[in-house]
C-alpha positions, 0 to 999 in steps of 0.5 A: 294516114288520111285520104289525100282528097279529104286532106286537101278539102279540109285545108281548103275550107288507179295506176300501178307501178308494173312493167308491161312487155310490149307486144311483138311487131307481127302485122303491126305496120301500116301504110295501106292506101286510105279509102275513098271518102263515102257518106257516113251518118252521125249516130243518133243521140240515143246511141251516145252514152251519157256523160255520167257513164264515162271516165272523167277529167283528172282532178286539178293537180297544181304543179303537175306536168301538162300530161297529168293535168290534162289526163282523163281518169281511167276506169279501174283496172281490177286485173283486166288487160288494157286496150288503148285506142288512138284515133289519128287524123281528126279535125278535118274529116268532120263526119268521121270526127263526130262518129268517133267522139260519140264512141264510149270513152275514153279514147285518145283523139289525135288532132291535126294542127291545121284543122279548123275550130280546134278549140271547140272540137277538142273541147267537145271530145274532152266533154265526152270523156276522151283525151287529146293529143297533137297529131304532128305532121312529119316528112314522108317519102313522096310529095310531102306537103300533099301527104302531110298538110302544111308545115311538117317537120322535115330534114331539109329545113333548119332546126330553128324552123322545125322548132317553130313549126312544132311550137306553132302546132303544139300551140294550135291544139289545146288541152293535150297530154302529148303528141304523136307523129302523122306519117314521118317515114323520113323525119322519124329516122332522124335522131337530131330532129326527134331530139327537137321533138323530145326536148320541146315535149319535156319543156312543156311536160308532155308525153310522146307516142311513136306511131311507128310508121316505119321500122327503126323510128326514133320518136320514142327512143329519143324521148326516153333518152331525156326522160319524157314519158313515151310509148310506141304503137303496137298495132294498127287497126286499119293498116288496110281499109278492108273490113276483113283486115280490120276485123282481124286486127281487132281480134289481134288487139284483144289477143295482144292485150290478153298476152301482154297486159296492155296494147296501144292501137291506132286507127283512123276516122274512115267509114269501115273503121268507124263501122267496126269500132261502133260494133266492137268498143261497146263489147270490151267491158263485158269481154273483160277488157279495160279501155284506158286513155293513152296517158294511163297506159304510158304511165303504166309502161313507164312505171309512173304512179299518178295519185287520183 
């Protein structure tokens, strides 16, 4: 989720074929209130790793599905446990977006379809070695559009209108490998609505990540039914914006990766989260973890081998 004031302001202005068990869902649900916006600084250029030290975009693969063509090549696993970090709500909170893009790659950046200057923002993230997905607004309880932004997928409009909204959002964010849901505590429980998402993802050759904003979400399950590469979020980094909670969640991410082989965690461009990630991400390699983009981890969990 995103702070509503920030949202309103933004609107106005080498894979292996193995199966990895998913972590248990203890402490894996989010929904805490977003923090109030506070000033944040963009890291100085000296703190940004050179492009040569980052994973690269995938080589050209004529005829490959979109999620493979736009993938970032992960670093070698070499037996290490895998951590995948997805950052939601990007493109509106601009200072937070800049700080996220400055982190060591490869992260997976989830972009709002209503953000401004999306081609330039997405291109900058990809140039820094990060992968891109659409962060698709979906109906939540409460004041839907105030929470989600314009044109969310909802259960109270026609299938044709939901498809139009989805297609427009997919077209708005370039060079993506797939999509995940923004909110969706109502929409993601609807199998027919999630079938629309899955079918369009399959048509476009994209993967799907279920953010699991509510138990029994149907995002990943409906995608899997028709053979769309999919996965579910395992942990939220910042289900509460308290620094102590975030620190605990980062420790749980490491423990889950060690226990299960891989973990997919979602965070947000909030000041406390950014402070924690800027200190933590650079430590992962020396702790023996492999930081992978979403496409690589989805391929691993779906037993799909990609030649690089």
